[in-house]
C-alpha positions as CSV (number, residue, x, y, z in Angstrom):
1,Q,-3.5,-11.5,-15.7
2,V,-1.5,-10.1,-12.8
3,Q,-1.5,-11.4,-9.2
4,L,-0.7,-9.0,-6.4
5,V,0.2,-10.5,-3.0
6,E,0.4,-8.2,0.0
7,S,2.3,-9.0,3.2
8,G,3.6,-7.4,6.3
9,G,0.4,-6.5,8.1
10,G,-0.1,-7.3,11.7
11,L,-0.8,-6.0,15.2
12,V,1.3,-3.1,16.4
13,Q,1.1,-0.6,19.2
14,A,0.4,3.1,18.5
15,G,3.6,4.8,17.6
16,G,5.1,1.7,16.1
17,S,6.0,0.9,12.5
18,L,5.1,-1.7,9.9
19,R,6.4,-2.2,6.4
20,L,3.9,-3.6,3.8
21,S,5.0,-5.3,0.7
22,C,3.1,-6.0,-2.5
23,A,4.7,-8.5,-4.8
24,A,3.5,-8.7,-8.4
25,S,3.5,-11.8,-10.6
26,R,4.4,-9.7,-13.6
27,S,6.8,-6.8,-14.2
28,I,5.8,-3.6,-12.6
29,F,8.3,-1.6,-14.7
30,S,5.6,-0.7,-17.3
31,S,2.9,-0.1,-14.7
32,N,1.7,3.4,-14.8
33,I,0.6,3.7,-11.2
34,M,1.1,1.5,-8.1
35,G,-0.8,2.3,-5.1
36,W,-1.9,1.4,-1.6
37,Y,-5.5,1.8,-0.4
38,R,-7.1,0.9,2.9
39,Q,-10.6,0.1,4.1
40,A,-11.7,0.3,7.7
41,P,-14.9,-1.6,8.8
42,G,-18.0,0.2,7.6
43,M,-15.9,2.7,5.6
44,Q,-15.2,3.2,1.9
45,R,-11.9,2.2,0.5
46,E,-9.6,5.2,0.4
47,L,-6.3,6.0,-1.3
48,V,-3.3,6.0,1.1
49,A,-0.4,6.5,-1.3
50,Q,0.5,6.0,-4.9
51,I,3.6,6.1,-7.0
52,T,4.0,6.5,-10.8
53,S,6.4,4.8,-13.1
54,G,8.4,8.0,-13.0
55,G,8.7,7.9,-9.3
56,S,6.2,10.7,-8.5
57,T,4.3,10.1,-5.2
58,N,1.0,11.2,-3.8
59,Y,-0.2,10.7,-0.2
60,A,-3.4,11.1,1.7
61,D,-3.3,14.1,4.0
62,S,-3.8,11.8,7.0
63,V,-0.6,9.8,6.3
64,R,1.7,12.4,4.7
65,G,4.9,12.6,6.7
66,R,4.4,9.3,8.4
67,F,4.1,6.8,5.4
68,T,6.4,6.3,2.5
69,I,5.7,4.5,-0.7
70,S,8.5,3.1,-2.8
71,R,8.9,0.6,-5.7
72,D,11.6,-1.9,-6.6
73,N,11.1,-2.6,-10.3
74,A,13.8,-5.3,-10.2
75,K,11.8,-7.2,-7.6
76,N,8.4,-6.4,-9.0
77,T,7.5,-5.1,-5.5
78,V,6.0,-2.0,-4.0
79,Y,6.4,-1.1,-0.4
80,L,4.6,1.0,2.1
81,Q,6.7,2.0,5.1
82,M,4.3,3.1,7.9
83,N,5.7,5.0,10.9
84,S,4.2,6.6,13.9
85,L,1.1,4.5,13.5
86,K,-2.2,5.6,15.0
87,P,-5.3,3.6,16.0
88,E,-7.1,5.3,13.2
89,D,-4.7,3.6,10.7
90,T,-6.4,0.3,11.5
91,A,-7.8,-1.1,8.3
92,D,-7.3,-3.7,5.6
93,Y,-4.6,-2.5,3.2
94,Y,-4.8,-3.3,-0.5
95,C,-2.3,-3.0,-3.3
96,K,-3.5,-1.7,-6.6
97,M,-1.7,-1.8,-10.0
98,V,-2.7,0.0,-13.2
99,R,-1.0,-1.7,-16.0
100,Y,-1.7,-0.9,-19.7
101,G,-5.0,0.6,-18.5
102,V,-6.1,-2.5,-16.6
103,V,-6.7,-2.3,-12.9
104,Y,-5.6,-5.1,-10.6
105,W,-6.1,-5.5,-6.8
106,G,-4.5,-7.7,-4.2
107,Q,-6.4,-9.6,-1.6
108,G,-5.3,-7.3,1.2
109,T,-3.4,-7.4,4.5
110,Q,-4.8,-6.5,7.8
111,V,-3.2,-3.8,10.0
112,T,-4.4,-3.3,13.5
113,V,-3.0,-0.5,15.7
114,S,-3.7,-0.7,19.4
115,S,-3.9,2.3,21.6
């Protein structure tokens, strides 16, 4: 079993920045994919960004160029640096790990961007 704990969410003005962290209770070194998803009220959960064990990244079109995903295997932590935030980025953000074919989710952290 793996626990994922997100942190770093909060309230920020449009144009501001936040850095989300996802700390895993087990090593993420062997994790095939780590990702960040978000879910706004009344909307489906959607992929924001993901990073493979080899360091390849993928971003949603809506955040490409503004958000950066990274991983620190030594700290078992994945980060999401969010810059130039917009009100439409407001959502609950969730960390996801795929490890040996098993999917794990964190509990989420709330991000609110005011206009």
